Structure formats: C-alpha cells, structure tokens
C-alpha positions in Angstrom: 0.0 0.0 0.0 2.8 2.4 0.9 4.5 2.0 -2.5 1.2 2.6 -4.4 0.5 5.7 -2.4 4.0 7.2 -3.0 3.8 6.4 -6.8 0.4 8.2 -7.0 1.7 11.4 -5.3 3.2 13.0 -8.5 0.0 12.5 -10.4 -2.1 14.0 -7.6 0.2 17.0 -7.7 -0.4 17.5 -11.4 -4.2 17.0 -11.0 -4.3 19.6 -8.2 -2.7 22.1 -10.4 -5.0 21.4 -13.3 -8.1 21.7 -11.1 -6.9 25.0 -9.7 -6.4 26.5 -13.1 -9.7 25.1 -14.4 -11.6 26.5 -11.4 -10.0 30.0 -11.9 -10.7 29.9 -15.6 -14.4 29.9 -14.8 -14.2 33.4 -13.4 -12.6 34.9 -16.4 -15.6 33.9 -18.5 -18.3 35.0 -16.1 -16.6 38.1 -14.7 -18.3 37.6 -11.3 -15.4 38.8 -9.2 -14.7 42.2 -10.6 -14.9 44.4 -7.5 -12.1 44.5 -4.9 -13.3 43.3 -1.6 -12.2 42.4 1.9 -11.9 38.6 2.3 -14.4 37.0 4.6 -13.3 34.8 7.5 -14.5 31.7 5.7 -12.9 32.7 2.3 -12.1 30.0 -0.2 -8.6 30.0 -1.6 -9.6 29.5 -5.3 -12.2 32.3 -5.2 -9.8 34.7 -3.5 -7.0 33.8 -6.0 -9.3 34.3 -8.9 -10.4 37.7 -7.5 -6.9 38.9 -7.0 -5.8 37.6 -10.5 -8.7 39.5 -12.0 -7.4 42.6 -10.2 -3.9 41.9 -11.5 -5.3 42.2 -15.0 -6.6 45.7 -14.2 -3.3 46.5 -12.6 -1.4 45.4 -15.7 -3.6 47.4 -18.0 -3.1 50.5 -15.8 0.6 50.0 -16.0 0.6 49.5 -19.7 -1.7 52.4 -20.6 0.1 54.9 -18.3 3.5 53.6 -19.4 4.6 52.9 -15.8 7.8 50.9 -15.1 7.5 48.4 -12.3 10.1 46.1 -10.7 9.3 43.5 -8.2 12.1 41.6 -6.4 11.5 38.2 -4.9 14.1 37.0 -2.4 14.1 34.6 0.5 15.0 31.1 1.8 15.2 28.2 -0.6 11.8 26.4 -0.9 10.0 29.4 0.6 7.5 29.6 -2.2 8.8 32.5 -4.3 8.2 30.5 -7.6 4.7 29.6 -6.6 3.7 33.2 -6.0 5.3 34.3 -9.3 3.5 31.6 -11.2 0.1 32.8 -9.8 0.9 36.4 -10.6 1.8 35.8 -14.3 -0.9 33.1 -14.9 -3.5 35.7 -16.1 -1.2 38.4 -17.4 0.2 39.3 -20.8 3.8 38.1 -21.1 4.5 41.1 -23.3 3.7 43.3 -20.4 4.7 41.2 -17.4 7.9 39.1 -17.6 10.0 37.1 -15.2 13.8 37.4 -15.0 15.7 34.5 -13.4 19.3 35.0 -14.4 21.7 32.1 -14.1 25.4 32.0 -13.1 27.2 35.0 -14.6 29.4 34.4 -17.6 33.1 35.1 -17.6 32.4 38.4 -19.5 29.7 39.4 -17.0 32.0 38.8 -14.1 34.3 41.5 -15.4 31.4 44.0 -15.8 30.0 46.4 -13.2 28.1 44.1 -10.8 24.6 45.6 -11.5 25.1 45.8 -15.3 23.4 42.5 -16.2 20.4 43.4 -14.1 20.1 46.9 -15.6 19.7 45.2 -19.0 16.6 43.5 -17.7 14.9 46.6 -16.3 11.4 47.4 -17.7 10.6 49.7 -20.5 7.6 52.1 -20.2 4.4 50.0 -19.7 6.2 46.9 -18.4 6.3 44.9 -15.2 9.5 42.8 -14.4 9.5 40.2 -11.7 13.0 39.3 -10.5 13.1 35.7 -9.3 16.3 36.3 -7.3 18.1 39.5 -8.1 21.2 41.6 -7.5 20.8 40.5 -3.8 22.6 37.3 -4.8 25.8 39.0 -3.7 24.5 39.7 -0.2 23.2 36.1 0.1 24.5 33.1 -1.7 27.7 34.7 -2.9 28.5 35.9 0.6 27.7 32.6 2.3 29.3 30.3 -0.3 32.4 32.5 -0.8 31.7 33.4 -4.4 32.7 37.0 -3.9 35.6 38.7 -2.1 35.2 40.6 1.1 35.9 43.8 -0.8 33.2 43.0 -3.4 30.7 42.2 -0.6 31.3 45.5 1.3 31.1 47.5 -1.9 27.7 45.9 -2.7 26.4 46.9 0.7 27.5 50.4 0.1 26.4 50.7 -3.5 23.1 48.9 -3.4 21.1 51.6 -1.7 22.5 54.2 -4.1 21.7 51.9 -7.1 18.1 51.5 -5.9 17.7 55.2 -5.2 18.7 55.8 -8.8 16.0 53.5 -10.0 13.4 55.3 -7.9 14.5 58.7 -9.0 14.3 57.5 -12.7 10.6 56.8 -12.1 10.7 53.1 -11.6 8.4 51.5 -8.9 10.6 49.2 -6.9 8.9 46.6 -4.6 11.0 44.1 -2.6 9.7 40.9 -1.0 11.5 38.6 1.4 9.9 35.1 1.8 10.5 33.7 5.3 10.1 30.0 6.1 10.8 28.1 9.3 13.5 25.5 9.6 11.0 22.7 10.0 8.9 23.7 7.0 11.9 24.1 4.7 13.0 20.6 5.7 9.5 19.2 4.9 9.5 20.9 1.5 13.0 19.6 0.7 11.9 16.1 1.6 8.8 16.4 -0.6 11.1 17.5 -3.5 13.3 14.5 -2.9 10.4 12.1 -3.0 8.4 13.7 -5.9 10.0 13.3 -9.3 7.9 16.2 -10.7 9.4 18.6 -8.2 12.9 17.1 -8.1 14.2 19.6 -10.6 13.6 22.3 -7.9 16.2 20.7 -5.6 19.7 21.7 -6.6 23.1 20.8 -4.9 23.2 24.5 -3.8 19.9 24.1 -2.0 21.4 21.2 0.0 24.5 23.2 0.8 22.4 26.2 1.9 20.4 23.9 4.2 23.7 23.1 6.0 24.5 26.8 6.4 21.2 27.9 7.8 22.7 30.2 10.5 25.1 31.8 8.1 22.3 32.6 5.7 20.3 34.1 8.7 23.3 36.3 9.5 23.7 37.4 5.9 20.0 38.3 5.6 20.1 40.4 8.8 23.2 42.3 7.6 21.5 42.8 4.2 18.4 44.2 5.8 20.5 46.5 8.0 22.0 48.1 4.9 19.2 48.0 2.3 15.9 48.3 4.2 15.4 52.0 3.5 12.3 54.2 3.7 12.1 54.7 -0.1 13.1 51.1 -0.8 11.8 49.0 2.1 11.7 45.2 2.4 8.4 43.5 2.9 8.6 40.2 4.7 6.1 37.5 4.0 5.6 34.6 6.4 5.5 31.7 3.9 5.1 28.7 6.1 1.5 28.4 4.7 1.9 28.6 0.9 -1.6 29.5 -0.1 -1.9 32.3 2.5 1.5 33.6 1.5 0.4 33.8 -2.2 -2.8 35.7 -1.4 -1.1 38.1 1.0 1.7 38.8 -1.4 -0.6 39.5 -4.4 -3.0 41.6 -2.4 -0.1 43.7 -1.0 1.4 44.1 -4.4 -1.9 45.5 -5.7 -1.9 48.1 -3.0 1.6 49.5 -3.8 0.6 51.3 -6.9 -2.8 53.1 -7.2 -4.7 51.9 -10.2 -8.2 52.5 -11.6 -10.9 49.9 -12.3 -10.2 48.7 -15.8 -13.0 47.0 -17.7 -12.4 45.5 -21.2 -14.2 47.2 -24.1 -16.8 45.2 -26.1 -15.3 43.6 -29.2 -17.3 42.6 -32.2 -15.9 39.7 -34.2 -15.5 40.6 -37.9 -17.1 38.4 -40.5 -15.0 35.7 -42.2 -13.5 36.4 -45.6 -15.9 35.1 -48.3 -14.9 32.0 -50.3 -13.7 33.1 -53.7 -13.2 29.6 -55.1 -9.7 28.9 -53.8 -9.0 25.2 -53.6 -6.7 24.1 -50.8 -4.3 21.1 -51.1 -5.5 17.7 -50.2 -5.2 16.8 -46.5 -3.3 13.6 -47.5 -0.4 15.9 -48.4 0.0 17.0 -44.8 1.5 15.2 -41.8 -1.0 15.1 -38.9 -0.2 14.2 -35.3 -1.7 10.8 -34.5 -5.0 10.9 -32.5 -3.9 8.9 -29.5 -6.3 10.6 -27.1 
C-alpha cells in the first residue's frame, strides 16, 4: 500500500494544479469577481486567488496604458514559495507586459562588468512589469555565504546597493522588494517532498542542499543585508511563507496596494465576418503530416 501511495503522489500534484487552473478559468468567462473586496473569515482559496488575479489584469492594463515601469524583487529562503507566487501572478497576465527574470550564473564576461550591469539590461521599458526571481541581492546572500565573492566586493555591494536602488526610484521606476521567510521545520518538509516527488525534483539543486547546512550563516547574511538595504524609499516587505496559499494571497494583495490603479474594464469587441470564399482550392489533407489521435 505504501508504495502505491507514493507512486500516486506526483500524479495527484499535477491534478491539483490542473483543477486549480480550471476553477480559476471559470471566473474569467463569467466576470463575477470584478470588484475588490475584503476577504471573509470563511474565504475559499480558489475564489480569492481568482479575484486577485482579475485585479492583476486591471493593474497590468493601468501600468501599460500609463507607461509605468514596475520592478518586483522576490528573495528569501530556498523552498520558501517564491516561484509559486510568481506563477500565480503571471498566470493571467500578458507576457509582453509582465515578464519574469531569473538569471543564471554570470558568464566570464559578466564577471568582469559592473556588478549591477546585467540586471540593468533587464529593467522594464515604459508599460512593463518585471518580476525578478532572485536578483542583485545574490551578492548579499548566496555569494557571501558560499564565498563566491571577495570581502571587498561584498562590502562594496552593501555600500552601493542603496545608491543603485535610489537611482531606480529617481528615474521613475516603482521598486517593490519581498522577502519570503520560512521556518527551519517547514523548509525541511518541502525539501523532503522534492526528494520524493520526481515532478518537483528539478527544484532541488546541490546548492539548496548546501544552503540547508548553512542555515545560520544565511540568517546572519540576511540580517546584515536588511540593515544596509531596508530603507524608507526602498523597504523590504517580509512574507511569512510557512503556509503557501496564505502567502500567495497576502503577497498579491499587498502588491496590488503598492501602486494606485483604476478599475479597468475591457471594451466590447465585435468579431469581424470571415472572408468570403472566392473559389480557392486548398491542397488535399493527405499531403500533410498530422499528429496521431492517441487521445
């Protein structure tokens, strides 16, 4: 029985995701949750998520039409749920307006550049929202703890980062920074789940395992980072992420409150008539290669 239950877990995970998306899709067609509201004590996760995602569409259109530039930074412990929140934010948005930036290890050329240079290249144009899944704060976190930067580079980052972010604000960019906090016990539970579940195994990297061993060092690095970069104009917002679904809703709702936006309702669109047939004869279907109908 135990083996059967374990083998069924990955499929259940996929089905849960599919059901969530299908349930949310229902609201896009009916438009029932158009007005912002305060959640009731007995709220349902799917309904609240659908409501907030509908508000995100209005938020996106306000950013696009008013040519605003928005940067949202997502940082925090490994397995704290950053990726899950980002996924729920972009699910209903236009990828041409809202995009995710998750840069890998810097190349040899990038290592010789100004540290912030490769992040500057990803900043939004007017009418865009950019979500940084990890950011320039790598230097204050993983690079510091794992010894990937020198002491001089680290100290220079702590000095320069507030100045860099002030430049972004003065240029007209909206900068919002989130730190996802998760307890020691909950992180261990999520790591164990990733080890057992082949669908989630890709989320577990050797660096995650190493960071687990250096929990206290990461705590110290985070505290120093906050001390230097938690400023009045560029504050950090901490999200308690032990309960994933609550963290998602709290983060999205908070994000929507950071930039005032108006209620945006789509205009009515009339579908144009199809072009009339002028006698054009198409090639026979037998000349084309069709995908087999297996399902």
